[in-house]
Structure formats: C-alpha cells, structure tokens
Z-matrix of the N, CA and C atoms (Angstrom, degrees):
N
C 1 1.452
C 2 1.524 1 110.88
N 3 1.359 2 115.84 1 -44.66
C 4 1.470 3 119.46 2 178.28
C 5 1.523 4 110.22 3 -59.58
N 6 1.315 5 114.77 4 -40.70
C 7 1.455 6 119.53 5 -178.72
C 8 1.528 7 110.46 6 -61.85
N 9 1.321 8 118.21 7 -42.17
C 10 1.455 9 123.09 8 178.67
C 11 1.523 10 111.18 9 -63.38
N 12 1.319 11 117.64 10 -40.26
C 13 1.467 12 121.80 11 178.58
C 14 1.524 13 109.80 12 -65.57
N 15 1.329 14 117.77 13 -45.76
C 16 1.469 15 121.74 14 -179.87
C 17 1.532 16 110.08 15 -62.49
N 18 1.335 17 117.30 16 -45.34
C 19 1.465 18 121.00 17 179.42
C 20 1.528 19 109.76 18 -62.86
N 21 1.321 20 118.21 19 -41.24
C 22 1.468 21 121.71 20 178.58
C 23 1.517 22 111.57 21 -63.29
N 24 1.320 23 116.80 22 -43.38
C 25 1.466 24 120.92 23 179.07
C 26 1.521 25 110.30 24 -64.28
N 27 1.322 26 117.14 25 -46.02
C 28 1.473 27 120.64 26 179.49
C 29 1.530 28 111.09 27 -62.70
N 30 1.317 29 116.96 28 -40.99
C 31 1.461 30 120.57 29 178.35
C 32 1.528 31 110.76 30 -63.03
N 33 1.317 32 116.64 31 -44.34
C 34 1.464 33 120.52 32 178.41
C 35 1.520 34 111.17 33 -61.83
N 36 1.328 35 117.69 34 -42.54
C 37 1.470 36 121.23 35 179.34
C 38 1.524 37 110.63 36 -64.79
N 39 1.315 38 116.40 37 -41.05
C 40 1.457 39 120.70 38 179.21
C 41 1.529 40 110.67 39 -63.88
N 42 1.323 41 118.18 40 -42.95
C 43 1.456 42 121.93 41 179.23
C 44 1.529 43 111.02 42 -65.47
N 45 1.316 44 118.04 43 -40.59
C 46 1.462 45 121.28 44 177.85
C 47 1.519 46 111.09 45 -64.26
N 48 1.322 47 116.76 46 -44.09
C 49 1.463 48 118.58 47 -178.92
C 50 1.523 49 110.53 48 -67.91
N 51 1.339 50 119.17 49 -35.74
C 52 1.453 51 121.71 50 177.31
C 53 1.530 52 110.97 51 -65.51
N 54 1.341 53 117.12 52 -45.85
C 55 1.466 54 118.98 53 -179.75
C 56 1.519 55 111.24 54 -65.26
N 57 1.324 56 118.25 55 -33.69
C 58 1.468 57 120.57 56 175.69
C 59 1.508 58 110.59 57 -66.40
N 60 1.333 59 117.18 58 -39.01
C 61 1.456 60 121.48 59 178.76
C 62 1.529 61 110.33 60 -64.07
N 63 1.320 62 117.13 61 -45.54
C 64 1.464 63 120.85 62 -178.80
C 65 1.522 64 110.26 63 -62.84
N 66 1.325 65 117.85 64 -42.51
C 67 1.461 66 120.91 65 179.82
C 68 1.519 67 111.02 66 -66.18
N 69 1.323 68 118.04 67 -35.90
C 70 1.457 69 121.57 68 -177.21
C 71 1.525 70 111.99 69 -78.78
N 72 1.322 71 117.12 70 -12.39
C 73 1.450 72 120.77 71 -175.89
C 74 1.531 73 112.26 72 -63.77
N 75 1.319 74 118.66 73 -35.47
C 76 1.459 75 123.05 74 178.80
C 77 1.528 76 108.86 75 -115.49
N 78 1.331 77 115.47 76 124.66
C 79 1.466 78 120.24 77 -177.85
C 80 1.530 79 109.67 78 -111.28
N 81 1.317 80 116.16 79 132.18
C 82 1.454 81 121.27 80 175.23
C 83 1.530 82 108.73 81 -72.26
N 84 1.341 83 116.81 82 123.75
C 85 1.465 84 120.64 83 -179.32
C 86 1.521 85 111.34 84 -103.04
N 87 1.329 86 117.27 85 -36.63
C 88 1.464 87 120.77 86 -177.73
C 89 1.521 88 109.60 87 -146.54
N 90 1.340 89 115.97 88 122.28
C 91 1.460 90 120.09 89 179.13
C 92 1.526 91 112.57 90 -122.61
N 93 1.320 92 117.64 91 -0.48
C 94 1.465 93 124.05 92 176.32
C 95 1.527 94 113.35 93 60.84
N 96 1.320 95 116.76 94 22.66
C 97 1.465 96 120.79 95 178.83
C 98 1.530 97 111.53 96 -84.25
N 99 1.334 98 118.42 97 -16.85
C 100 1.460 99 122.02 98 179.07
C 101 1.522 100 110.86 99 -112.04
N 102 1.315 101 115.43 100 -151.27
C 103 1.466 102 120.79 101 178.54
C 104 1.527 103 111.00 102 -61.11
N 105 1.327 104 116.39 103 145.48
C 106 1.466 105 121.42 104 177.48
C 107 1.528 106 108.35 105 -75.07
N 108 1.329 107 115.98 106 120.22
C 109 1.466 108 121.92 107 -177.97
C 110 1.522 109 112.37 108 -101.84
N 111 1.308 110 117.06 109 0.14
C 112 1.459 111 121.94 110 -176.19
C 113 1.520 112 110.21 111 -90.15
N 114 1.333 113 114.59 112 140.27
C 115 1.462 114 122.42 113 179.72
C 116 1.521 115 109.47 114 -115.34
N 117 1.305 116 116.12 115 150.73
C 118 1.460 117 122.60 116 176.18
C 119 1.529 118 108.43 117 -80.58
N 120 1.333 119 116.47 118 133.67
C 121 1.468 120 120.66 119 175.62
C 122 1.523 121 108.97 120 -85.00
N 123 1.306 122 116.16 121 134.13
C 124 1.463 123 121.76 122 179.10
C 125 1.520 124 111.40 123 -108.16
N 126 1.328 125 116.35 124 39.79
C 127 1.454 126 120.31 125 177.14
C 128 1.526 127 109.00 126 -65.26
N 129 1.314 128 116.23 127 157.03
C 130 1.462 129 121.23 128 -178.04
C 131 1.531 130 112.33 129 -62.08
N 132 1.340 131 117.51 130 -33.63
C 133 1.466 132 120.55 131 -173.43
C 134 1.530 133 114.00 132 -99.36
N 135 1.326 134 118.41 133 22.19
C 136 1.470 135 120.66 134 177.57
C 137 1.520 136 110.18 135 -120.00
N 138 1.326 137 115.05 136 152.24
C 139 1.451 138 120.68 137 178.80
C 140 1.519 139 112.11 138 -83.72
N 141 1.324 140 114.76 139 169.55
C 142 1.464 141 120.71 140 179.45
C 143 1.523 142 109.61 141 -72.76
N 144 1.337 143 115.23 142 140.31
C 145 1.452 144 121.18 143 -176.87
C 146 1.525 145 108.75 144 -149.43
N 147 1.323 146 116.11 145 150.84
C 148 1.464 147 121.66 146 172.35
C 149 1.516 148 107.55 147 -126.61
N 150 1.337 149 115.86 148 144.26
C 151 1.463 150 120.79 149 175.93
C 152 1.522 151 109.21 150 -122.77
N 153 1.326 152 115.25 151 144.60
C 154 1.462 153 120.32 152 178.41
C 155 1.526 154 109.14 153 -156.03
N 156 1.306 155 115.05 154 156.23
C 157 1.454 156 120.81 155 174.07
C 158 1.525 157 108.06 156 -73.62
N 159 1.334 158 116.73 157 139.22
C 160 1.459 159 120.48 158 -176.52
C 161 1.520 160 110.36 159 -138.88
N 162 1.317 161 115.86 160 146.06
C 163 1.463 162 119.64 161 173.57
C 164 1.533 163 110.91 162 -94.50
N 165 1.325 164 116.38 163 13.29
C 166 1.462 165 122.03 164 174.80
C 167 1.528 166 108.79 165 -96.05
N 168 1.298 167 117.05 166 142.54
C 169 1.469 168 124.09 167 170.54
C 170 1.534 169 114.37 168 53.92
N 171 1.293 170 118.68 169 46.90
C 172 1.466 171 121.95 170 173.09
C 173 1.522 172 108.54 171 -84.82
N 174 1.327 173 117.13 172 129.92
C 175 1.463 174 119.39 173 178.51
C 176 1.526 175 110.87 174 -84.81
N 177 1.316 176 117.06 175 -26.60
C 178 1.470 177 123.83 176 176.50
C 179 1.521 178 106.69 177 -141.56
N 180 1.295 179 118.19 178 145.78
C 181 1.455 180 120.37 179 178.39
C 182 1.519 181 111.90 180 71.46
N 183 1.330 182 115.25 181 -156.08
C 184 1.472 183 120.74 182 -174.26
C 185 1.529 184 113.32 183 -102.01
N 186 1.346 185 117.44 184 -24.07
C 187 1.466 186 120.25 185 -171.69
C 188 1.526 187 112.65 186 -124.90
N 189 1.329 188 114.25 187 159.55
C 190 1.460 189 123.27 188 172.48
C 191 1.528 190 107.32 189 -136.25
N 192 1.331 191 116.42 190 176.12
C 193 1.465 192 121.22 191 174.65
C 194 1.519 193 107.81 192 -99.50
N 195 1.317 194 116.20 193 118.48
C 196 1.460 195 122.35 194 177.72
C 197 1.524 196 107.91 195 -87.84
N 198 1.325 197 116.53 196 125.11
C 199 1.465 198 122.45 197 -179.72
C 200 1.524 199 107.32 198 -114.90
N 201 1.340 200 115.90 199 107.57
C 202 1.464 201 122.13 200 179.07
C 203 1.517 202 109.15 201 -98.58
N 204 1.331 203 116.44 202 114.71
C 205 1.462 204 121.81 203 176.77
C 206 1.520 205 107.03 204 -89.91
N 207 1.328 206 117.28 205 119.02
C 208 1.462 207 121.99 206 -162.83
C 209 1.520 208 116.10 207 -100.84
N 210 1.326 209 118.13 208 -2.15
C 211 1.465 210 118.03 209 179.37
C 212 1.513 211 110.61 210 -141.52
N 213 1.311 212 115.20 211 159.17
C 214 1.458 213 121.30 212 -179.46
C 215 1.522 214 110.55 213 -63.17
N 216 1.332 215 116.33 214 138.34
C 217 1.459 216 120.80 215 175.84
C 218 1.522 217 109.50 216 -75.42
N 219 1.331 218 116.64 217 134.98
C 220 1.461 219 121.73 218 174.21
C 221 1.520 220 107.75 219 -123.70
N 222 1.321 221 117.49 220 167.58
C 223 1.467 222 122.48 221 -171.13
C 224 1.533 223 113.97 222 -48.29
N 225 1.294 224 118.71 223 -50.56
C 226 1.471 225 120.79 224 -174.67
C 227 1.524 226 112.38 225 -91.16
N 228 1.302 227 116.30 226 -5.82
C 229 1.463 228 121.46 227 -178.10
C 230 1.531 229 108.09 228 -131.60
N 231 1.337 230 114.67 229 60.79
C 232 1.465 231 119.97 230 -170.00
C 233 1.530 232 113.18 231 -103.84
N 234 1.320 233 117.44 232 21.36
C 235 1.460 234 119.33 233 -179.73
C 236 1.518 235 109.96 234 -146.13
N 237 1.333 236 113.90 235 162.78
C 238 1.460 237 121.77 236 168.10
C 239 1.523 238 105.99 237 -122.76
N 240 1.326 239 115.46 238 156.75
C 241 1.463 240 119.46 239 -177.19
C 242 1.525 241 109.97 240 -142.29
N 243 1.325 242 114.12 241 136.33
C 244 1.461 243 120.96 242 174.49
C 245 1.523 244 107.81 243 -127.33
N 246 1.332 245 116.37 244 154.81
C 247 1.459 246 120.15 245 -174.19
C 248 1.518 247 111.75 246 -140.58
N 249 1.316 248 113.70 247 152.91
C 250 1.464 249 120.42 248 172.25
C 251 1.525 250 107.86 249 -134.49
N 252 1.319 251 115.18 250 124.76
C 253 1.458 252 120.62 251 178.17
C 254 1.528 253 108.80 252 -83.92
N 255 1.338 254 115.24 253 132.77
C 256 1.458 255 121.69 254 178.14
C 257 1.521 256 107.15 255 -169.52
N 258 1.298 257 117.50 256 146.13
C 259 1.458 258 121.45 257 175.54
C 260 1.514 259 108.05 258 -90.84
N 261 1.341 260 115.72 259 117.66
C 262 1.461 261 121.57 260 -175.74
C 263 1.518 262 111.01 261 -129.97
N 264 1.319 263 115.68 262 146.45
C 265 1.453 264 121.97 263 168.55
C 266 1.518 265 105.93 264 -105.68
N 267 1.322 266 117.16 265 107.17
C 268 1.460 267 122.09 266 -177.54
C 269 1.524 268 111.83 267 -110.29
N 270 1.312 269 116.31 268 25.97
C 271 1.460 270 121.06 269 176.47
C 272 1.526 271 108.81 270 -62.43
N 273 1.318 272 117.74 271 129.69
C 274 1.470 273 124.14 272 -179.49
C 275 1.528 274 112.22 273 59.19
N 276 1.305 275 117.96 274 35.76
C 277 1.467 276 120.87 275 -175.36
C 278 1.528 277 112.02 276 -113.88
N 279 1.316 278 112.93 277 162.50
C 280 1.460 279 123.08 278 168.72
C 281 1.522 280 106.19 279 -127.34
N 282 1.322 281 116.40 280 147.10
C 283 1.464 282 121.91 281 175.07
C 284 1.525 283 107.19 282 -108.74
N 285 1.328 284 115.51 283 131.90
C 286 1.461 285 121.61 284 178.53
C 287 1.526 286 108.54 285 -123.15
N 288 1.323 287 116.60 286 146.69
C 289 1.460 288 120.62 287 177.87
C 290 1.523 289 109.67 288 -154.34
N 291 1.337 290 114.94 289 163.16
C 292 1.453 291 122.35 290 175.30
C 293 1.525 292 108.09 291 -115.22
N 294 1.323 293 116.91 292 136.83
C 295 1.466 294 121.66 293 178.27
C 296 1.520 295 108.75 294 -134.38
N 297 1.334 296 114.93 295 131.32
C 298 1.461 297 120.24 296 172.09
C 299 1.524 298 107.58 297 -98.99
N 300 1.343 299 115.77 298 123.59
C 301 1.464 300 122.56 299 -178.40
C 302 1.527 301 108.58 300 -126.75
N 303 1.323 302 119.15 301 114.34
C 304 1.465 303 120.29 302 -178.24
C 305 1.532 304 114.56 303 -81.91
N 306 1.314 305 118.39 304 4.65
C 307 1.465 306 121.42 305 -174.20
C 308 1.522 307 110.20 306 -104.50
N 309 1.330 308 117.24 307 144.23
C 310 1.460 309 120.34 308 -170.41
C 311 1.535 310 115.61 309 -78.08
N 312 1.324 311 119.75 310 -18.36
C 313 1.466 312 118.43 311 -174.96
C 314 1.529 313 111.16 312 -161.93
N 315 1.321 314 114.42 313 161.16
C 316 1.456 315 120.93 314 165.21
C 317 1.508 316 118.33 315 90.16
N 318 1.317 317 119.79 316 -17.09
C 319 1.464 318 120.02 317 -177.93
C 320 1.523 319 109.34 318 -93.68
N 321 1.331 320 115.85 319 134.83
C 322 1.463 321 121.50 320 176.15
C 323 1.523 322 108.91 321 -128.34
N 324 1.331 323 116.11 322 160.80
C 325 1.459 324 121.45 323 179.70
C 326 1.525 325 108.66 324 -128.55
N 327 1.328 326 115.30 325 142.21
C 328 1.473 327 121.17 326 176.26
C 329 1.520 328 108.51 327 -133.53
N 330 1.317 329 115.24 328 156.74
C 331 1.458 330 121.87 329 171.51
C 332 1.510 331 108.34 330 -109.67
N 333 1.315 332 115.65 331 146.96
C 334 1.463 333 120.93 332 174.08
C 335 1.522 334 107.50 333 -140.59
N 336 1.324 335 114.93 334 161.12
C 337 1.461 336 120.56 335 -176.05
C 338 1.516 337 110.17 336 -139.62
N 339 1.325 338 116.32 337 145.55
C 340 1.456 339 122.82 338 164.66
C 341 1.525 340 105.10 339 -100.93
N 342 1.336 341 116.04 340 125.50
C 343 1.464 342 119.59 341 -171.39
C 344 1.521 343 111.62 342 -132.09
N 345 1.323 344 115.17 343 145.81
C 346 1.456 345 122.46 344 174.07
C 347 1.514 346 113.56 345 77.18
N 348 1.333 347 114.55 346 178.25
C 349 1.466 348 121.35 347 -177.41
C 350 1.525 349 112.93 348 -59.48
N 351 1.344 350 116.94 349 -30.54
C 352 1.466 351 120.73 350 -179.61
C 353 1.525 352 113.02 351 -89.94
N 354 1.313 353 117.13 352 1.54
C 355 1.458 354 122.58 353 -178.77
C 356 1.538 355 110.84 354 53.32
N 357 1.343 356 116.38 355 46.54
C 358 1.461 357 121.45 356 -179.96
C 359 1.524 358 110.26 357 -64.41
N 360 1.323 359 116.25 358 138.99
C 361 1.466 360 122.92 359 -175.49
C 362 1.528 361 110.31 360 -92.51
N 363 1.344 362 116.77 361 130.32
C 364 1.457 363 124.32 362 176.20
C 365 1.524 364 108.10 363 -131.98
N 366 1.338 365 116.79 364 130.14
C 367 1.463 366 120.40 365 -179.16
C 368 1.525 367 110.78 366 -123.43
N 369 1.338 368 116.72 367 129.33
C 370 1.465 369 123.02 368 176.87
C 371 1.528 370 109.98 369 -78.98
N 372 1.320 371 117.34 370 158.96
C 373 1.467 372 119.25 371 174.59
C 374 1.529 373 110.61 372 -62.54
N 375 1.328 374 115.32 373 149.28
C 376 1.467 375 119.05 374 -178.92
C 377 1.523 376 110.64 375 -79.25
N 378 1.329 377 113.83 376 157.31
C 379 1.465 378 121.51 377 179.39
C 380 1.527 379 108.50 378 -120.34
N 381 1.332 380 117.60 379 135.93
C 382 1.469 381 120.49 380 -178.22
C 383 1.525 382 111.45 381 -70.90
N 384 1.323 383 115.35 382 146.52
C 385 1.462 384 121.69 383 175.16
C 386 1.520 385 108.87 384 -107.40
N 387 1.311 386 116.12 385 137.91
C 388 1.464 387 121.14 386 173.76
C 389 1.520 388 108.09 387 -97.06
N 390 1.281 389 117.07 388 166.57
C 391 1.461 390 121.62 389 177.88
C 392 1.525 391 109.13 390 -68.96
N 393 1.330 392 116.28 391 133.22
C 394 1.460 393 121.47 392 -178.39
C 395 1.520 394 111.34 393 99.33
N 396 1.328 395 115.89 394 -154.03
C 397 1.465 396 120.05 395 -178.36
C 398 1.514 397 111.50 396 -77.19
N 399 1.321 398 115.56 397 134.71
C 400 1.453 399 124.95 398 172.18
C 401 1.524 400 104.88 399 -117.88
N 402 1.318 401 116.31 400 91.27
C 403 1.469 402 120.63 401 -175.24
C 404 1.526 403 109.75 402 -93.26
N 405 1.325 404 114.49 403 148.02
C 406 1.471 405 122.91 404 175.30
C 407 1.529 406 112.94 405 58.85
N 408 1.325 407 117.96 406 38.37
C 409 1.467 408 120.72 407 171.90
C 410 1.526 409 105.65 408 -61.75
N 411 1.322 410 116.94 409 124.84
C 412 1.464 411 120.69 410 -171.28
C 413 1.525 412 111.18 411 -120.04
N 414 1.321 413 115.23 412 131.10
C 415 1.464 414 122.97 413 174.17
C 416 1.528 415 107.00 414 -114.06
N 417 1.330 416 116.24 415 115.56
C 418 1.466 417 122.05 416 179.21
C 419 1.528 418 108.04 417 -86.24
N 420 1.313 419 116.73 418 112.26
C 421 1.462 420 121.00 419 -175.10
C 422 1.526 421 113.06 420 -82.40
N 423 1.326 422 117.51 421 1.51
C 424 1.461 423 121.54 422 179.68
C 425 1.519 424 113.88 423 -96.59
N 426 1.312 425 118.70 424 5.44
C 427 1.462 426 122.02 425 -178.25
C 428 1.527 427 111.37 426 -95.64
N 429 1.322 428 115.32 427 155.85
C 430 1.474 429 121.53 428 176.58
C 431 1.525 430 109.13 429 -89.77
N 432 1.333 431 116.24 430 63.75
C 433 1.467 432 118.70 431 -177.32
C 434 1.533 433 111.97 432 -135.43
N 435 1.326 434 116.34 433 28.06
C 436 1.463 435 120.13 434 178.14
C 437 1.521 436 109.56 435 -97.85
N 438 1.333 437 115.48 436 142.63
C 439 1.462 438 118.66 437 172.90
C 440 1.524 439 108.00 438 -99.20
N 441 1.326 440 113.47 439 144.47
C 442 1.461 441 120.76 440 -178.44
C 443 1.524 442 107.91 441 -160.35
N 444 1.297 443 116.08 442 177.45
C 445 1.467 444 119.87 443 -179.91
C 446 1.529 445 111.09 444 -61.64
N 447 1.344 446 117.21 445 -40.27
C 448 1.469 447 120.76 446 -178.33
C 449 1.530 448 112.62 447 -64.19
N 450 1.343 449 118.41 448 -26.53
C 451 1.470 450 121.98 449 179.74
C 452 1.523 451 111.59 450 -95.10
N 453 1.321 452 117.08 451 11.58
C 454 1.462 453 122.90 452 -176.01
C 455 1.530 454 109.84 453 56.27
N 456 1.322 455 115.90 454 37.07
C 457 1.459 456 125.78 455 175.89
C 458 1.524 457 113.45 456 63.51
N 459 1.336 458 115.53 457 30.02
C 460 1.465 459 121.54 458 172.23
C 461 1.530 460 107.18 459 -105.68
N 462 1.324 461 116.90 460 148.44
C 463 1.468 462 122.02 461 -179.84
C 464 1.528 463 109.47 462 -76.39
N 465 1.342 464 116.37 463 79.93
C 466 1.462 465 120.28 464 -173.82
C 467 1.526 466 114.38 465 -142.83
N 468 1.299 467 119.59 466 4.10
C 469 1.469 468 122.43 467 -174.81
C 470 1.524 469 111.39 468 -114.95
N 471 1.323 470 114.47 469 158.55
C 472 1.462 471 121.20 470 169.98
C 473 1.530 472 107.67 471 -77.20
N 474 1.307 473 115.95 472 153.33
C 475 1.461 474 121.01 473 172.30
C 476 1.520 475 107.31 474 -67.13
N 477 1.319 476 117.16 475 116.13
C 478 1.456 477 121.54 476 -179.42
C 479 1.520 478 111.45 477 -80.27
N 480 1.308 479 115.99 478 153.22
C 481 1.473 480 122.13 479 177.20
C 482 1.532 481 112.60 480 51.17
N 483 1.344 482 116.27 481 45.14
C 484 1.467 483 120.36 482 -178.94
C 485 1.522 484 112.48 483 -59.33
N 486 1.313 485 115.44 484 -24.28
C 487 1.468 486 118.89 485 -179.63
C 488 1.530 487 112.04 486 -87.85
N 489 1.333 488 116.92 487 4.31
C 490 1.466 489 121.43 488 -178.01
C 491 1.533 490 110.69 489 -141.46
N 492 1.330 491 115.93 490 55.66
C 493 1.467 492 121.23 491 178.36
C 494 1.524 493 108.11 492 -77.79
N 495 1.319 494 116.02 493 132.64
C 496 1.461 495 121.45 494 -178.33
C 497 1.531 496 112.51 495 -103.85
N 498 1.344 497 116.22 496 -31.54
C 499 1.466 498 119.73 497 -176.74
C 500 1.528 499 108.82 498 -152.70
N 501 1.336 500 115.87 499 141.42
C 502 1.462 501 121.68 500 173.74
C 503 1.526 502 108.14 501 -110.18
N 504 1.329 503 115.26 502 137.37
C 505 1.467 504 122.09 503 177.29
C 506 1.527 505 108.75 504 -117.24
N 507 1.317 506 116.35 505 142.01
C 508 1.463 507 121.95 506 168.13
C 509 1.517 508 106.30 507 -113.12
N 510 1.338 509 115.55 508 123.95
C 511 1.466 510 121.75 509 -179.53
C 512 1.520 511 108.70 510 -112.72
N 513 1.304 512 116.50 511 131.93
C 514 1.454 513 122.05 512 178.61
C 515 1.521 514 107.11 513 -115.03
N 516 1.334 515 115.29 514 113.04
C 517 1.461 516 122.03 515 -179.96
C 518 1.526 517 109.13 516 -93.61
N 519 1.338 518 114.85 517 140.61
C 520 1.460 519 120.62 518 -177.85
C 521 1.518 520 109.91 519 -132.77
N 522 1.343 521 117.46 520 150.49
C 523 1.464 522 119.17 521 176.33
C 524 1.530 523 111.05 522 -68.41
N 525 1.315 524 115.28 523 151.93
C 526 1.466 525 119.74 524 177.01
C 527 1.517 526 110.52 525 -57.21
N 528 1.317 527 114.73 526 148.86
C 529 1.466 528 124.29 527 179.26
C 530 1.528 529 112.77 528 73.47
N 531 1.324 530 118.47 529 -0.30
C 532 1.457 531 119.71 530 177.46
C 533 1.520 532 107.63 531 -73.61
N 534 1.304 533 115.86 532 130.84
C 535 1.460 534 120.51 533 -175.97
C 536 1.522 535 111.39 534 -87.66
N 537 1.286 536 116.46 535 -157.83
C 538 1.461 537 123.09 536 -175.72
C 539 1.532 538 110.60 537 -60.18
N 540 1.335 539 116.25 538 133.45
C 541 1.457 540 121.76 539 177.60
C 542 1.515 541 109.73 540 -138.40
N 543 1.338 542 114.49 541 165.27
C 544 1.451 543 122.17 542 173.96
C 545 1.523 544 108.26 543 -134.82
N 546 1.325 545 116.44 544 134.25
C 547 1.459 546 121.18 545 170.66
C 548 1.530 547 107.46 546 -128.62
N 549 1.329 548 116.24 547 167.25
C 550 1.464 549 122.35 548 -178.42
C 551 1.524 550 108.92 549 -127.39
N 552 1.337 551 116.14 550 131.78
C 553 1.468 552 122.47 551 -179.82
C 554 1.523 553 108.00 552 -115.08
N 555 1.332 554 115.52 553 140.32
C 556 1.462 555 119.30 554 179.82
C 557 1.528 556 110.39 555 -154.99
N 558 1.322 557 114.31 556 162.15
C 559 1.459 558 122.81 557 165.99
C 560 1.531 559 113.17 558 58.08
N 561 1.322 560 118.14 559 55.80
C 562 1.468 561 121.61 560 177.46
C 563 1.516 562 108.50 561 -80.47
N 564 1.337 563 114.98 562 124.30
C 565 1.464 564 120.95 563 -177.30
C 566 1.513 565 111.42 564 -123.59
N 567 1.317 566 115.05 565 153.09
C 568 1.459 567 122.37 566 173.70
C 569 1.522 568 106.76 567 -112.13
N 570 1.311 569 115.17 568 124.37
C 571 1.469 570 119.91 569 -178.01
C 572 1.509 571 109.88 570 -115.54
C-alpha cells in the first residue's frame, strides 16, 4: 500500500512538472492589451503607415494591433515597417504570431532585428499571408536564412548576436499598385 501511495505521488509530481514545462515553453511577448509600444519606421524605402490598438480581429484577449497602410505600393517602396525596441535573448528561439489579412493574395510578412552593440540589421525571409486568419506564423531564428550587410543582402547568414537583440521589426510586403490596406497583428510569442 505504501508503495502504491509513493508511486502515485511521484507520478503526480512528474505530471505537474511536465505540464509546467510545456506551458513555460512558449512565452507571450506582445498581446496588445496595454499601451502600444510599436513605432512606425520612416526609412526611405517604406510606405506610410499608422498603428493603433484595436478591438477588431483579436486572436487572443480583447485587442490587436491595427496596421493601416496609407499609400499605394510602388516598385521601390513596396513595404511598410514597424518596430519595437526591447532587449531580448533569442538564442535557440522561434517567434510566432497571428495576423488577420482580409486580402486574397500578394501580402507577405517578414521579421527583422537590430542586434548587438552596433545594432546590425538582420532580416528573415518573408512568409505569404492568406485571406483570413494566419495563426502561428513561425520564424525559426536558428536557420542560416537571414539577409544582412555581411551576406551582401542575400538570405544566407545566421542571425548574429541572438542573445543581444535590441529591436524587432515587422515588415509587410505588398505587390505594386496595391492601394490602402489594413491588417491586424496579435499574440506574438517566443518559443
């Protein structure tokens, strides 16, 4: 009988510790439930954009980030970019997010980072968005597919200084001649 009680207790402890591990494996980084911490990038090659907290199209919680792209996309200015400054250790990490896109084709999303003391820029390959919810869009930060100055802007390098990320960028690429659009971003997680 004692043996059965001890085995039951150990089994219960093991199950609790496993479920805690699984829950801790993915951490919510941004849910847009508080103040908007994202800034619009005013780079020369990006279009005009506005960001705001919205109670429309939230994948989790009550709010999402509404991204209004305010001008027509042209060949050399075919993206918008928003950024959030934060010190992150993304060693061995993946970034996951949910995006609601009401458009049937042509829009893609990429992540980029400023890393290290020199704030070196690294950009991951973009991922296509389908019309409707795009849940669990995942960027694996352990792959050699980032473009940067050292790779002559080809997607061939590892993300440098993953343990010293200074800023995260979300880039939304659009086809030329695409006019004003709105998408919604929510539930950014670090896995």
